[in-house]
Legacy VTK file of the C-alpha trace (Angstrom):
# vtk DataFile Version 3.0
C-alpha trace
ASCII
DATASET POLYDATA
POINTS 759 float
31.710 16.531 148.388
35.004 16.089 150.039
33.308 12.889 152.304
32.554 11.164 149.298
36.172 11.020 147.892
37.995 8.674 147.659
41.250 10.126 147.406
42.640 14.250 148.728
45.792 15.745 147.889
47.467 17.427 151.342
46.269 20.643 150.046
42.861 19.882 150.538
43.100 18.458 153.936
42.295 20.293 157.728
42.374 18.961 160.863
38.503 18.946 160.993
38.497 16.285 158.387
39.807 13.874 160.613
36.861 11.581 159.920
37.798 11.574 156.555
41.523 11.203 156.490
42.360 9.926 159.687
44.315 12.074 162.431
47.763 11.005 161.044
46.408 12.442 157.546
44.761 15.460 158.964
47.498 16.512 161.098
49.833 16.582 157.553
47.675 18.301 155.903
46.667 21.034 158.750
50.705 21.628 158.656
50.666 21.544 155.055
48.158 24.531 154.887
50.190 26.596 157.704
52.928 26.532 155.359
55.024 24.435 157.460
57.988 22.578 154.874
55.706 19.522 154.462
56.702 16.405 152.346
53.893 16.475 149.811
51.755 13.952 149.389
48.099 12.691 149.145
45.647 10.548 151.295
43.529 7.380 149.876
40.469 8.448 152.139
38.495 5.993 154.372
35.212 6.696 151.832
37.994 4.501 149.788
37.888 1.789 152.286
34.465 1.800 152.775
34.103 1.088 148.657
36.460 -1.428 148.174
34.983 -3.612 151.308
31.785 -3.080 149.630
32.491 -3.912 146.012
34.117 -7.175 147.085
31.853 -8.323 149.580
34.095 -8.843 152.462
32.173 -7.788 155.188
29.570 -11.109 155.542
32.708 -13.339 155.464
35.289 -11.217 157.747
31.746 -10.944 160.293
31.454 -15.138 159.800
35.046 -15.407 161.147
34.976 -12.873 164.191
31.750 -14.291 165.329
33.016 -17.580 165.846
36.600 -16.406 167.179
37.282 -16.054 171.136
39.313 -12.827 171.469
40.867 -13.589 174.977
42.274 -17.141 173.184
45.334 -15.238 171.395
45.687 -18.416 169.075
42.238 -17.936 167.933
43.120 -14.152 167.527
45.853 -14.534 165.526
44.518 -16.766 163.451
41.522 -15.257 162.494
43.753 -11.991 161.930
45.882 -14.032 159.615
42.413 -14.961 157.835
41.283 -11.742 157.356
44.205 -9.844 156.521
44.572 -12.755 153.868
41.484 -11.550 152.717
41.741 -8.320 152.265
44.855 -8.761 150.307
43.795 -10.818 147.870
41.062 -8.956 146.976
41.065 -6.788 144.154
40.632 -2.698 143.909
37.661 -1.492 141.834
39.045 0.032 138.719
38.496 3.228 139.425
40.074 4.118 142.805
43.035 2.086 141.829
43.478 4.332 138.826
43.039 7.530 140.852
45.584 5.911 143.137
48.027 4.973 140.310
47.346 8.654 138.831
48.310 10.652 141.796
51.221 8.361 142.442
52.745 9.388 139.226
51.312 13.238 139.419
53.805 13.428 142.803
56.675 11.485 140.533
55.982 13.984 138.142
56.499 16.968 141.277
59.642 15.378 142.606
61.289 14.907 139.131
61.243 11.555 139.289
60.105 8.705 137.508
59.238 6.173 140.626
59.552 8.676 143.617
59.846 6.553 147.130
57.045 7.105 149.218
56.034 6.374 152.904
52.259 4.685 153.013
50.681 4.578 156.323
47.501 3.752 158.054
45.425 6.648 159.821
42.687 4.500 161.277
39.427 6.739 161.664
35.863 6.497 163.348
32.615 7.835 163.438
32.985 8.650 167.248
36.461 7.888 167.677
39.695 9.832 166.978
42.499 8.565 165.278
44.752 8.447 168.421
43.165 5.865 169.836
44.595 3.244 167.167
47.955 5.005 166.726
50.586 2.490 166.603
48.108 0.017 165.583
48.628 -0.021 161.872
51.310 -0.772 159.438
53.747 1.156 157.800
55.906 1.083 154.872
58.703 3.167 153.515
60.467 3.233 150.468
57.646 2.467 148.657
58.261 2.937 144.300
56.058 1.973 141.405
52.324 2.069 141.125
50.918 -1.373 141.268
53.521 -1.475 145.243
51.564 1.346 146.109
48.025 0.161 145.295
49.611 -3.015 147.047
50.301 -1.456 150.245
47.267 0.879 150.284
45.605 -2.595 150.742
48.201 -3.961 153.082
47.575 -1.104 155.137
43.649 -1.621 155.150
44.634 -5.220 156.359
46.468 -4.113 158.960
43.007 -2.814 160.644
42.141 -6.333 161.097
45.681 -6.701 163.180
45.531 -9.266 166.273
45.731 -6.001 168.482
43.802 -3.668 166.681
41.034 -6.843 166.766
41.096 -7.070 170.361
41.516 -3.267 171.216
37.824 -3.028 168.911
36.100 -5.892 170.508
37.330 -4.596 174.347
36.279 -1.009 173.529
32.732 -2.511 172.160
33.813 -0.606 168.485
31.726 -1.778 165.468
34.482 -3.324 163.151
32.451 -2.063 160.124
32.688 1.436 160.830
35.677 1.779 161.245
37.240 3.323 158.203
41.537 3.444 157.432
42.723 6.058 155.609
46.169 5.821 154.290
48.488 9.078 153.393
50.970 8.631 150.658
53.899 10.899 151.295
57.257 11.228 149.526
60.282 9.964 151.458
63.121 12.464 152.445
66.395 11.020 152.056
67.337 11.907 155.227
71.271 13.386 155.644
70.362 15.352 158.562
67.731 14.563 161.084
66.394 16.110 164.371
64.141 16.933 167.239
62.836 20.101 168.324
61.141 21.293 171.638
58.880 24.220 171.894
60.432 24.658 175.482
63.442 23.790 177.366
62.598 19.635 178.334
65.003 20.172 180.908
64.388 23.528 183.199
60.441 23.960 181.577
61.335 27.542 179.953
58.997 28.251 177.911
60.979 31.159 176.530
63.103 28.759 175.163
63.696 26.200 172.182
66.220 23.341 172.316
66.944 21.992 168.231
69.208 18.709 168.153
70.875 17.470 165.038
73.003 14.377 164.203
74.097 13.108 160.859
71.470 10.390 158.750
68.350 9.075 160.088
66.958 10.017 163.117
66.506 6.761 165.264
69.763 7.267 166.840
69.033 10.425 168.631
65.650 8.846 169.707
67.925 5.902 171.004
70.844 7.338 172.532
73.460 5.807 170.119
74.933 8.833 169.013
75.066 12.401 170.915
73.441 15.031 168.853
74.782 18.946 168.457
72.553 21.043 170.561
71.233 24.505 170.118
69.457 26.636 172.856
67.312 29.748 171.385
66.075 32.196 172.928
62.775 33.067 172.016
62.390 36.504 173.072
64.543 37.725 170.182
65.678 34.564 168.257
69.535 34.560 169.658
71.308 31.562 170.237
72.004 31.338 173.916
73.997 28.078 173.564
75.888 25.630 171.147
76.875 21.940 171.251
78.934 20.499 168.808
79.719 16.744 168.984
81.851 14.479 167.192
80.146 11.581 165.644
81.630 8.668 164.026
78.574 6.591 162.905
74.872 7.085 161.681
72.239 5.635 160.125
71.295 5.435 156.411
68.423 4.459 154.435
68.847 2.052 151.148
66.595 0.296 149.448
66.794 -3.367 151.341
66.710 -1.412 154.941
68.339 1.258 156.750
72.608 0.529 157.249
74.916 1.840 159.946
77.396 3.361 158.247
80.794 5.171 159.185
80.656 9.430 158.918
83.168 10.024 156.203
86.297 11.936 158.253
85.659 15.256 156.816
82.367 15.406 158.554
82.806 13.670 161.964
83.772 17.232 163.756
81.514 19.436 161.910
78.343 21.299 162.455
75.268 19.488 161.080
73.420 22.937 160.224
74.230 26.429 160.445
73.621 28.764 162.950
70.575 30.622 160.427
69.288 27.219 159.819
68.920 26.240 163.801
66.938 29.444 163.978
64.701 28.838 161.031
63.473 25.691 162.685
63.371 27.055 165.991
60.780 29.898 164.333
59.018 27.224 162.158
58.542 25.068 165.420
56.890 28.095 167.322
54.492 28.348 164.779
53.322 24.635 165.590
53.537 25.862 169.091
51.133 28.605 168.531
48.919 26.928 165.808
48.564 23.889 168.215
48.218 25.898 171.177
50.703 24.062 173.688
54.315 22.838 173.382
55.560 20.775 170.495
57.851 17.750 170.255
58.955 18.328 166.662
60.858 15.709 164.345
62.307 17.013 161.200
65.250 16.155 158.106
67.186 17.781 156.088
67.810 16.774 152.496
69.837 18.418 149.741
69.982 21.274 152.406
65.914 21.737 152.824
63.780 21.638 155.560
61.282 19.213 156.117
58.861 18.621 158.981
58.075 15.014 159.520
55.944 14.775 162.383
54.714 16.863 165.477
53.177 16.139 168.553
52.563 17.635 171.881
54.950 17.273 174.708
52.837 15.049 177.426
55.883 14.780 179.980
56.466 18.073 180.911
58.428 17.804 183.648
56.572 19.541 186.634
58.329 17.717 190.233
61.926 16.047 190.423
62.325 13.359 193.193
64.005 15.176 196.626
67.381 14.535 196.154
69.737 16.865 197.801
66.905 19.577 197.355
68.301 21.726 199.684
71.902 21.855 198.537
73.804 24.097 196.781
76.748 22.878 194.882
79.971 25.766 194.985
80.168 26.677 191.469
84.353 27.143 192.367
84.854 23.426 192.765
86.572 22.087 189.333
83.809 19.514 187.309
85.393 16.417 186.473
83.950 16.054 183.007
81.160 17.563 181.803
77.958 16.772 179.501
74.387 17.774 178.622
72.286 18.524 181.426
69.111 16.341 181.288
67.348 15.727 184.506
67.685 18.657 187.064
68.739 18.329 190.672
72.041 17.095 192.115
72.768 13.705 193.648
76.245 11.969 195.240
77.078 8.031 195.320
79.343 5.690 194.743
79.755 5.338 190.980
79.067 1.812 189.406
79.623 1.758 185.673
77.832 -0.523 183.471
78.424 -1.493 180.164
75.752 -4.427 179.651
72.007 -4.406 180.944
72.573 -7.979 181.784
74.426 -6.427 184.802
71.833 -4.035 185.897
71.545 -6.684 188.866
74.615 -5.285 190.538
73.467 -1.737 190.978
72.462 -0.621 194.678
70.304 1.856 195.862
71.849 5.388 196.055
74.556 4.446 193.797
75.746 6.729 190.870
74.400 4.408 187.544
77.297 4.998 184.751
76.928 3.417 181.196
77.076 4.200 177.735
73.942 4.806 177.005
70.793 3.410 178.566
67.750 1.325 177.043
64.386 0.007 178.528
66.322 -2.628 180.143
68.043 0.330 182.470
64.907 0.962 184.237
64.804 -0.943 187.189
68.590 0.453 188.154
67.697 3.705 187.078
64.860 3.574 189.736
67.306 2.939 192.636
69.899 5.554 192.062
70.574 8.816 193.113
72.304 9.569 189.759
72.998 8.954 186.345
75.916 9.836 183.935
75.538 8.421 179.931
78.518 8.596 177.478
76.217 9.317 174.759
72.526 10.974 174.039
70.953 14.165 173.971
67.645 15.828 175.772
65.494 13.536 173.964
67.358 9.918 174.503
66.270 7.249 176.800
68.413 8.653 179.295
67.368 11.938 179.577
63.295 11.345 178.831
63.083 8.670 181.894
65.479 10.083 184.196
62.780 13.126 183.871
60.249 11.106 185.104
61.806 9.291 187.239
63.096 12.449 189.188
66.648 11.423 188.843
69.614 13.578 187.976
70.995 13.053 185.369
73.687 14.170 182.614
74.202 12.530 179.241
76.522 13.056 176.205
79.864 13.383 178.279
81.597 11.260 175.518
83.904 9.907 178.278
81.944 8.791 181.536
82.764 5.401 181.565
86.825 5.730 180.654
87.619 8.517 183.347
85.170 6.970 186.088
86.128 3.876 188.212
83.552 1.476 189.949
84.003 2.549 193.808
84.359 6.247 192.598
82.784 8.461 194.612
81.044 11.115 192.734
78.224 14.214 192.353
75.877 14.550 189.590
74.610 17.693 188.941
71.646 17.841 186.373
70.993 21.514 186.060
74.652 22.173 185.009
75.755 19.437 183.161
78.179 19.131 185.334
80.014 15.834 187.098
82.479 16.702 190.807
84.575 14.243 192.042
84.251 13.202 195.424
80.971 13.914 197.811
80.684 17.627 197.519
79.012 17.949 201.244
82.041 20.010 201.991
81.232 22.382 198.500
77.422 22.030 199.405
75.276 23.634 201.949
72.874 21.395 203.704
70.255 21.993 206.016
70.942 19.920 209.675
67.278 17.560 209.696
66.023 17.238 213.256
63.647 14.374 213.940
60.572 15.238 216.107
58.834 12.857 218.069
55.840 14.653 219.349
52.283 13.515 218.989
49.122 14.708 217.053
45.530 14.493 217.544
45.805 14.794 213.906
47.250 12.096 211.822
50.098 11.904 210.397
50.433 9.933 207.295
52.989 9.306 204.691
52.637 8.922 200.839
54.929 5.471 199.838
55.234 3.528 196.099
58.369 1.970 196.767
58.318 -1.362 199.144
62.284 -0.984 199.677
61.511 2.418 201.302
59.007 0.856 203.670
61.176 -0.835 206.578
63.172 2.576 206.779
60.338 5.369 206.007
58.346 3.215 209.372
60.843 4.237 212.045
59.747 7.618 211.649
57.544 9.567 213.820
54.437 8.871 211.412
50.924 7.130 211.844
50.600 5.070 208.957
50.461 5.009 205.252
47.781 7.427 203.739
48.500 6.714 199.685
50.462 3.706 198.884
50.467 3.926 195.561
50.154 0.745 193.213
52.000 1.963 190.646
55.782 1.458 191.556
54.803 -2.314 192.294
53.176 -2.561 189.260
55.780 -1.562 187.116
58.534 -4.001 188.891
55.818 -6.862 188.002
56.511 -5.274 184.529
54.345 -6.882 181.899
50.613 -5.737 181.408
48.167 -7.313 183.774
45.765 -8.686 180.775
48.634 -10.064 179.099
49.395 -12.369 182.300
45.862 -13.283 182.013
46.177 -14.498 178.607
49.199 -16.556 179.363
47.510 -18.499 182.282
49.628 -15.969 185.003
46.949 -14.802 187.164
48.717 -16.560 190.392
51.934 -14.949 189.381
51.049 -11.513 189.012
48.694 -11.707 192.298
51.358 -13.139 194.526
53.747 -10.512 193.496
51.358 -7.287 194.059
50.653 -9.219 197.474
54.175 -9.453 198.267
54.764 -5.935 197.648
51.937 -4.984 199.430
52.958 -7.170 202.387
56.250 -5.507 203.127
54.564 -1.915 203.695
51.869 -3.950 205.751
54.652 -5.451 207.596
56.449 -2.703 208.111
54.114 -0.315 209.473
51.475 -3.161 211.653
49.946 -2.348 213.005
49.244 1.088 211.410
46.991 1.197 209.098
48.095 1.156 205.162
45.851 2.683 202.829
46.368 0.922 199.479
44.846 3.346 196.569
43.586 0.722 193.769
45.519 1.419 190.727
45.476 4.667 188.980
47.678 3.895 185.569
46.628 6.280 183.061
46.378 4.451 179.694
49.908 6.344 177.980
51.598 4.947 181.941
50.134 1.391 181.138
51.324 1.151 177.772
54.759 1.571 179.368
54.318 -2.003 180.582
55.398 -5.226 178.447
52.664 -5.234 175.747
51.039 -2.532 176.981
50.819 -0.963 173.605
48.728 -3.964 172.544
45.877 -3.289 175.491
46.044 0.412 175.605
44.700 3.265 173.411
46.805 5.965 172.896
44.605 8.775 174.480
44.809 12.896 173.702
44.465 13.213 177.237
45.116 10.129 179.570
44.432 12.412 182.938
41.157 12.857 182.167
40.796 9.594 180.049
40.106 5.380 180.721
41.136 5.864 184.489
40.079 5.234 188.260
36.687 3.269 188.996
35.619 3.335 185.054
38.761 0.730 184.502
37.457 -1.183 187.447
34.006 -1.730 185.959
35.218 -2.563 182.504
38.257 -4.679 183.140
36.749 -6.242 186.058
39.401 -9.274 185.765
42.117 -6.796 186.210
40.838 -5.365 189.509
39.983 -8.661 190.617
43.802 -9.755 190.902
44.235 -6.741 192.873
40.999 -7.710 195.106
42.826 -11.044 195.259
45.736 -9.375 196.358
44.343 -7.655 198.945
42.784 -10.834 200.386
46.311 -12.796 200.502
47.744 -9.767 202.798
44.959 -9.927 204.948
44.637 -13.724 205.308
47.697 -14.991 204.780
49.760 -12.980 206.130
47.462 -11.955 208.749
47.836 -8.437 208.003
44.761 -6.547 209.214
46.452 -3.220 208.644
45.563 -2.779 205.247
42.855 -0.476 203.758
41.448 -0.232 200.539
40.775 3.162 198.248
39.173 3.665 195.472
40.277 7.003 193.024
39.054 8.674 190.566
35.356 8.049 190.585
33.045 9.830 188.559
30.031 9.249 189.884
27.799 7.789 192.861
26.823 4.945 190.122
30.192 3.682 189.229
31.209 4.093 193.306
28.073 1.338 193.620
29.075 -0.676 190.970
32.714 -0.888 192.183
31.419 -1.952 195.384
29.297 -4.811 194.240
32.800 -6.169 192.572
34.292 -5.596 195.797
31.682 -7.828 197.986
31.277 -10.358 195.079
34.876 -10.806 195.774
34.649 -11.489 199.509
35.852 -8.331 200.904
33.195 -6.748 203.164
33.510 -3.536 205.064
34.356 -4.125 208.809
36.057 -2.350 211.952
39.196 -3.731 210.649
39.100 -3.462 206.689
37.906 0.394 205.783
36.911 1.379 202.271
37.874 5.322 200.946
37.046 6.925 198.090
39.792 9.686 196.548
38.233 13.017 196.256
39.533 14.804 193.914
36.811 15.313 191.058
34.470 18.333 191.457
31.847 16.298 191.273
33.061 14.562 194.705
32.628 17.978 196.312
28.968 18.714 194.805
27.463 15.320 195.374
29.922 14.466 198.488
26.231 12.923 200.328
25.192 10.515 197.449
28.927 9.230 197.515
28.613 8.772 201.594
25.074 7.286 200.763
26.287 4.601 198.897
28.439 3.233 202.043
32.320 4.412 202.133
34.307 4.745 205.630
36.040 8.043 204.911
37.639 10.019 202.023
40.966 11.234 200.720
41.228 14.386 199.139
43.438 13.737 196.072
44.830 17.951 196.100
46.483 17.757 192.865
43.829 16.895 190.247
41.427 18.376 192.247
43.364 21.947 191.456
43.598 20.472 187.695
39.903 20.063 187.467
38.791 23.114 189.731
40.772 25.264 187.540
40.418 23.799 184.388
44.006 23.487 183.674
46.301 20.702 182.707
48.890 20.324 185.198
51.332 18.547 183.019
51.139 21.380 180.255
53.722 24.119 180.699
52.036 26.954 179.097
49.505 26.764 181.899
51.400 25.142 184.780
52.587 28.623 186.408
48.879 29.238 186.811
48.394 25.901 189.364
47.343 27.242 192.724
46.585 24.813 195.574
45.402 27.881 196.960
43.178 29.586 194.981
40.213 30.360 196.542
38.267 28.103 194.445
39.858 24.799 195.330
39.845 26.262 199.164
36.397 26.247 199.121
36.087 22.888 197.476
38.721 21.599 200.595
36.773 23.347 203.578
33.689 21.590 202.214
35.072 18.475 201.584
36.576 17.913 205.292
33.416 20.137 207.034
30.819 18.011 204.995
32.649 14.632 206.064
33.341 15.684 209.838
29.342 16.219 209.504
28.818 12.802 208.277
31.015 11.322 210.725
33.175 9.676 208.250
37.242 10.174 208.254
39.016 12.743 206.067
42.445 13.315 205.131
44.548 14.445 202.209
47.144 13.037 200.276
48.300 15.541 197.515
51.175 17.512 197.344
49.549 20.572 198.554
49.982 20.045 202.546
53.865 19.484 201.775
54.403 22.674 200.242
51.757 24.975 201.854
52.235 25.338 205.728
49.362 27.615 206.293
47.083 25.595 204.613
47.918 23.030 206.578
46.751 25.198 209.359
43.354 25.302 208.188
42.866 21.960 207.642
43.407 21.148 211.231
40.991 24.014 211.940
37.990 22.842 209.807
38.670 19.257 211.664
40.711 16.733 208.765
41.219 13.515 210.530
44.738 13.182 208.789
47.010 14.762 206.549
49.597 12.462 204.214
52.838 13.925 203.210
56.208 12.549 201.251
58.736 11.325 203.181
60.385 14.569 203.210
58.132 16.621 204.481
57.143 14.320 207.568
59.063 16.558 210.336
58.066 19.889 209.893
54.486 18.898 208.777
54.725 17.196 212.627
55.342 20.388 213.743
53.220 22.781 211.676
50.146 20.232 212.811
51.422 20.670 216.570
51.183 24.131 216.017
47.822 24.426 214.578
46.655 22.253 217.014
47.940 24.494 219.891
46.408 27.560 218.149
43.190 25.966 217.687
42.936 25.630 221.382
44.530 28.953 221.817
47.277 27.866 223.377
51.136 29.702 223.028
53.017 28.015 220.038
56.036 25.515 221.609
LINES 1 760
759 0 1 2 3 4 5 6 7 8 9 10 11 12 13 14 15 16 17 18 19 20 21 22 23 24 25 26 27 28 29 30 31 32 33 34 35 36 37 38 39 40 41 42 43 44 45 46 47 48 49 50 51 52 53 54 55 56 57 58 59 60 61 62 63 64 65 66 67 68 69 70 71 72 73 74 75 76 77 78 79 80 81 82 83 84 85 86 87 88 89 90 91 92 93 94 95 96 97 98 99 100 101 102 103 104 105 106 107 108 109 110 111 112 113 114 115 116 117 118 119 120 121 122 123 124 125 126 127 128 129 130 131 132 133 134 135 136 137 138 139 140 141 142 143 144 145 146 147 148 149 150 151 152 153 154 155 156 157 158 159 160 161 162 163 164 165 166 167 168 169 170 171 172 173 174 175 176 177 178 179 180 181 182 183 184 185 186 187 188 189 190 191 192 193 194 195 196 197 198 199 200 201 202 203 204 205 206 207 208 209 210 211 212 213 214 215 216 217 218 219 220 221 222 223 224 225 226 227 228 229 230 231 232 233 234 235 236 237 238 239 240 241 242 243 244 245 246 247 248 249 250 251 252 253 254 255 256 257 258 259 260 261 262 263 264 265 266 267 268 269 270 271 272 273 274 275 276 277 278 279 280 281 282 283 284 285 286 287 288 289 290 291 292 293 294 295 296 297 298 299 300 301 302 303 304 305 306 307 308 309 310 311 312 313 314 315 316 317 318 319 320 321 322 323 324 325 326 327 328 329 330 331 332 333 334 335 336 337 338 339 340 341 342 343 344 345 346 347 348 349 350 351 352 353 354 355 356 357 358 359 360 361 362 363 364 365 366 367 368 369 370 371 372 373 374 375 376 377 378 379 380 381 382 383 384 385 386 387 388 389 390 391 392 393 394 395 396 397 398 399 400 401 402 403 404 405 406 407 408 409 410 411 412 413 414 415 416 417 418 419 420 421 422 423 424 425 426 427 428 429 430 431 432 433 434 435 436 437 438 439 440 441 442 443 444 445 446 447 448 449 450 451 452 453 454 455 456 457 458 459 460 461 462 463 464 465 466 467 468 469 470 471 472 473 474 475 476 477 478 479 480 481 482 483 484 485 486 487 488 489 490 491 492 493 494 495 496 497 498 499 500 501 502 503 504 505 506 507 508 509 510 511 512 513 514 515 516 517 518 519 520 521 522 523 524 525 526 527 528 529 530 531 532 533 534 535 536 537 538 539 540 541 542 543 544 545 546 547 548 549 550 551 552 553 554 555 556 557 558 559 560 561 562 563 564 565 566 567 568 569 570 571 572 573 574 575 576 577 578 579 580 581 582 583 584 585 586 587 588 589 590 591 592 593 594 595 596 597 598 599 600 601 602 603 604 605 606 607 608 609 610 611 612 613 614 615 616 617 618 619 620 621 622 623 624 625 626 627 628 629 630 631 632 633 634 635 636 637 638 639 640 641 642 643 644 645 646 647 648 649 650 651 652 653 654 655 656 657 658 659 660 661 662 663 664 665 666 667 668 669 670 671 672 673 674 675 676 677 678 679 680 681 682 683 684 685 686 687 688 689 690 691 692 693 694 695 696 697 698 699 700 701 702 703 704 705 706 707 708 709 710 711 712 713 714 715 716 717 718 719 720 721 722 723 724 725 726 727 728 729 730 731 732 733 734 735 736 737 738 739 740 741 742 743 744 745 746 747 748 749 750 751 752 753 754 755 756 757 758
């Protein structure tokens, strides 16, 4: 039987074997059997691991170490991990399993025609009730392993990685049984990449699902991801497999694999200006990529390598950062195409932005970057992110559409052009330039003369329906507060926590709770001070696990979930991790008591059941925050259960609800709003969504609690505003750019409701 086997070849593995060979192993087998050119190999199964543990009677020894360990003590955690890993590494494999691995390795050598074929040995964790993704990034990987005995030793080392500090911590916090989780180990022929690349099965800049983007470089693929070199690029039309666009870039350095590690080498001069692949190879990659897209049913981010003109796919994963919205930078402008650009590069994040250029050559200098400038640099790294959040545009010398600058700018909604080759040479500090991230062009000057712009006239009229604003950046608070606005309907915690930078659990471990609380309180206070006495409704942290992982040390505490939008987020986090939530509550108390800013209210997001709301309320009251005329407790209404069971949620005791139309639409219509394949069907005016909105508003009104909406819908649909006013909504909260037009629409809708003529 397959589930009792100690070793399986890729040809015998399919995706539903995840509990036998883990997620990595199952995915490799699935691709192999689909006919995708995957380097051949085999998987040492989780069953082999369990046999090893039993044969060496390791369970009681490991249990004894774990039982006396305080998982929240970093020193104890590290010491216990080292002891357990040594136990495993010092224990022999059962002879039959060792022989089976060595025999399989020799067979793989025979397939490759080599005496000792280099292989990659990877960890692929699995469990009876959890997907491998939960443990992604927590296991060890060994590359260029040769020799039978070395392969056996690395398999054992992979088994031991189930007990790294990070993995032990995660298992304990998730209440997993350490001894029901197994480890499979894929062993796969190494590809000595002469050419590497990445393929997207949709255009990551425009979200055009009819286009495939292929990027290639000389050497190992790390230099694409890091943005160290600018790749050749192909844009391929899926309808006819024509190459719509291609760009070939000079490459002078490459990363090459050697037995003693990877080394940076110069690209031979005869190759520097040469295309990395032929047009036919680009089309072949595109067609195989689309085959994976069709098979898995969603857009894929694929890594490939070419060795001796032979193509191999080494990894595929769903695209999770599909661009669905962009920051409103010059969103109402159109650049005159007759203007002559200063230089061009690869379009990486759409939109246009103008400002004063600042050229940064070292991330240590990012403190010089001011809000509204254009950041010009060779390439970005994670150290640049604080500066990237401030600017009106980003321009880099190096990098392609999968570089750090491209990915982060799309997430931030900042116009970006990459791979210009000479931006840092042609552009000087103080130059005024315009970046067009849609076309990849950079223009001299603030192209207001070549741009069609709409003049904005601020309105001062008042309405019975409160108009609130959605904010997250403390730097914007003072300026926005001067507008005709009644308060903040959605204060997002996530930007402030991202600015703190370190995962809150890490700060707890390091004894920095006070620092975390004070920094968060200072950020919240900026908003409350600017808007006082107008209310500020603070939404407790609603980071998804994939977002938390971006924080420093985040990967230590956060699992990789297949769909973070529907995973460990919102109220359940506060219940399972009250220590983090309690720091938020302390920050709120500090703002209200120490700073005497009583206009701060609290809102709980993504509350799946009345029972969860009860549990969260208990934590809030236990920490000294009680509902009062000056302290209101709101709940986000964004899940169908909130609509269906609204009476029961209200019975728990809340002062109001705020409708999150984005998530409510997603969950009502059953589609992932981050998935470009179905994003076109995301419709906040769908009859099912409108029914839910009407029920929430009218029911809340009947129960005499406040009801608002803080999703994107009111900013986009004037007709919806009219309906909300007609149903009796208390407040509408919109993005800053929609303040004036929404106030006018509310006034018109209120007049219409009273049967008065439109002003």
